[in-house]
C-alpha positions in Angstrom: -172.0 -95.7 -45.1 -170.5 -97.7 -41.8 -166.7 -97.8 -41.7 -165.7 -101.3 -42.8 -162.6 -102.8 -40.8 -160.1 -103.2 -43.4 -158.6 -106.5 -43.6 -154.9 -106.9 -43.0 -153.1 -109.5 -45.6 -150.0 -111.0 -44.8 -147.8 -111.6 -47.8 -146.3 -115.0 -48.2 -144.8 -115.8 -51.8 -143.7 -118.9 -52.7 -141.5 -118.1 -55.6 -137.9 -116.6 -55.3 -137.3 -113.1 -55.9 -135.2 -111.9 -58.8 -131.9 -111.1 -56.4 -132.6 -114.6 -54.7 -132.1 -116.0 -58.2 -128.8 -114.0 -59.1 -127.1 -114.3 -56.0 -128.1 -118.8 -56.5 -126.7 -118.7 -59.9 -123.5 -117.1 -58.5 -122.7 -119.0 -56.2 -123.4 -122.6 -57.9 -121.2 -120.9 -60.3 -118.5 -120.5 -58.1 -118.7 -124.1 -56.9 -118.9 -125.4 -60.3 -115.7 -123.7 -61.4 -113.9 -124.9 -58.0 -115.0 -128.0 -59.1 -113.7 -128.0 -62.7 -110.6 -126.4 -61.5 -109.6 -129.3 -59.3 -110.8 -132.0 -61.9 -108.3 -129.9 -64.5 -106.0 -130.0 -62.1 -105.9 -133.8 -61.0 -106.6 -134.7 -64.5 -103.3 -132.9 -65.6 -101.2 -134.3 -62.7 -102.7 -137.8 -63.4 -101.9 -137.6 -67.6 -98.1 -136.2 -67.0 -97.7 -138.9 -63.8 -98.8 -141.7 -66.4 -96.2 -140.2 -69.1 -93.5 -140.0 -66.7 -94.0 -143.6 -65.7 -94.2 -144.8 -68.8 -91.3 -142.9 -70.2 -89.0 -144.6 -67.2 -90.4 -147.5 -67.3 -89.5 -147.9 -71.3 -85.8 -146.7 -70.4 -85.8 -149.5 -67.6 -86.8 -152.2 -69.8 -84.4 -151.1 -72.4 -81.8 -150.9 -69.3 -83.0 -154.5 -68.1 -82.1 -156.2 -71.3 -78.8 -154.8 -72.3 -77.6 -155.7 -68.6 -79.0 -159.0 -68.5 -77.0 -160.0 -71.7 -73.9 -158.0 -71.6 -73.7 -159.4 -68.5 -72.6 -162.7 -69.7 -70.7 -161.5 -72.7 -67.4 -163.7 -72.8 -69.0 -167.0 -71.3 -67.0 -169.4 -72.6 -67.1 -172.8 -70.4 -65.2 -174.9 -72.5 -62.6 -172.6 -73.1 -62.7 -173.3 -77.2 -65.4 -170.5 -77.9 -63.2 -167.5 -77.9 -66.1 -165.4 -77.0 -66.4 -161.9 -75.9 -66.7 -158.2 -76.9 -66.2 -158.5 -81.2 -67.3 -154.2 -81.4 -67.2 -151.5 -78.8 -68.7 -148.0 -79.6 -70.2 -145.0 -78.1 -73.4 -145.9 -79.0 -73.4 -149.7 -80.3 -71.7 -152.8 -78.4 -71.4 -156.7 -80.2 -70.6 -159.7 -78.0 -70.4 -163.2 -78.2 -71.2 -166.0 -74.9 -71.4 -169.8 -75.7 -74.9 -170.1 -74.1 -75.5 -173.9 -75.1 -71.9 -174.6 -74.3 -71.2 -176.5 -77.0 -67.6 -174.9 -77.5 -68.2 -172.8 -80.3 -70.5 -169.4 -80.9 -73.3 -169.6 -83.5 -75.0 -166.8 -85.0 -78.6 -168.4 -83.4 -79.5 -169.0 -79.7 -78.5 -165.5 -79.0 -74.8 -166.3 -79.0 -74.1 -163.2 -81.0 -76.1 -160.0 -80.1 -75.7 -156.3 -80.8 -77.4 -153.4 -78.9 -77.4 -150.4 -81.3 -78.6 -146.7 -80.8 -79.8 -145.7 -84.1 -80.7 -141.9 -83.1 -84.4 -142.6 -81.9 -84.5 -146.0 -80.8 -82.9 -149.2 -79.1 -82.5 -151.9 -81.5 -81.6 -155.4 -80.9 -80.2 -157.7 -83.5 -79.0 -161.3 -83.3 -76.1 -162.5 -85.9 -73.0 -161.3 -87.4 -72.4 -157.6 -87.9 -74.1 -156.6 -91.7 -72.6 -152.8 -91.4 -74.8 -149.9 -91.1 -77.9 -149.6 -91.3 -79.1 -152.6 -89.3 -80.0 -155.9 -90.8 -84.1 -155.8 -91.8 -84.3 -158.7 -89.0 -83.6 -155.9 -86.2 -85.9 -155.8 -83.5 -86.9 -152.3 -82.6 -86.3 -152.8 -78.4 -87.9 -149.8 -77.4 -88.4 -146.6 -78.9 -88.4 -142.6 -78.2 -85.1 -142.8 -76.9 -83.4 -139.8 -77.1 -79.8 -140.5 -76.4 -77.9 -144.2 -75.6 -74.0 -144.2 -74.3 -71.7 -146.4 -73.5 -68.3 -146.3 -71.4 -66.1 -149.1 -71.7 -63.4 -149.4 -68.8 -60.5 -151.9 -67.6 -59.3 -153.8 -65.1 -58.3 -150.6 -63.3 -61.4 -148.5 -63.8 -59.8 -146.6 -66.4 -62.2 -145.1 -69.5 -60.9 -146.9 -72.8 -60.9 -144.6 -75.8 -63.8 -144.6 -78.1 -64.2 -146.6 -80.2 -62.2 -149.3 -78.7 -59.7 -150.7 -81.3 -59.9 -154.5 -82.0 -56.4 -154.7 -79.7 -58.0 -152.9 -76.4 -61.3 -155.4 -76.4 -59.7 -158.0 -74.5 -59.2 -155.1 -72.0 -62.9 -154.5 -71.5 -63.9 -155.4 -67.5 -66.8 -153.1 -67.2 -69.6 -151.3 -69.5 -71.4 -148.3 -68.3 -74.6 -147.4 -69.8 -76.7 -144.3 -70.0 -80.3 -144.3 -71.6 -82.4 -141.4 -72.1 -86.0 -141.9 -73.1 -89.1 -139.1 -74.1 -92.4 -138.3 -73.5 -94.9 -136.0 -73.6 -96.9 -134.3 -70.8 -100.4 -133.3 -70.6 -98.9 -129.9 -72.8 -97.7 -132.0 -75.2 -94.0 -130.9 -74.0 -91.3 -132.9 -73.9 -90.1 -134.7 -70.9 -87.2 -137.4 -70.4 -86.2 -139.7 -67.8 -82.4 -141.2 -68.0 -81.3 -144.3 -66.2 -77.5 -145.5 -65.6 -75.6 -148.4 -64.4 -72.5 -150.0 -64.6 -72.2 -153.8 -65.4 -69.5 -156.0 -64.3 -68.6 -158.7 -67.4 -68.0 -161.6 -64.8 -66.5 -164.0 -68.1 -63.9 -161.5 -69.8 -60.4 -161.9 -68.7 -60.7 -165.2 -67.3 
């Protein structure tokens, strides 16, 4: 029998070997893990920053309200309203201002206001002081307040002993406020922001 030439067949597989598949899976896993890590970190940062912003904004709102109102304490353009600060403690201030300029202080029209800290919120109520706890009409201005303090100073900037006695109320010229609000970060841990300011009561001592 004659020898027939053997035809050489060139291998040209169209699939992937097991090793190639395993390498591809491993690389995909590494890439996906990196993407997830970046996403998770960005999400944590966003949540925490959002919580910090909210916490600071609540403190800012409370502070702005108090500054706006306390600044005009003692407003008495007619000279007959006997307006001024009526109560001053470390966590509470009640004051009057003749806003409608009719020569008398009323328990409406925001002419007698009280700001008070009750342990978790900043409260605002209008009218005569009805004692503790504040009256049912109390408005919660902001919640999640962990600390609020007032310091009252005389014309020389010296702090007046708290609570300010009735005889010393007329000596108040400036009010220092410190307010701290709390929030939660992405791990539900407490975060806090404290804002402070000094208010010059332009209508007191006139």
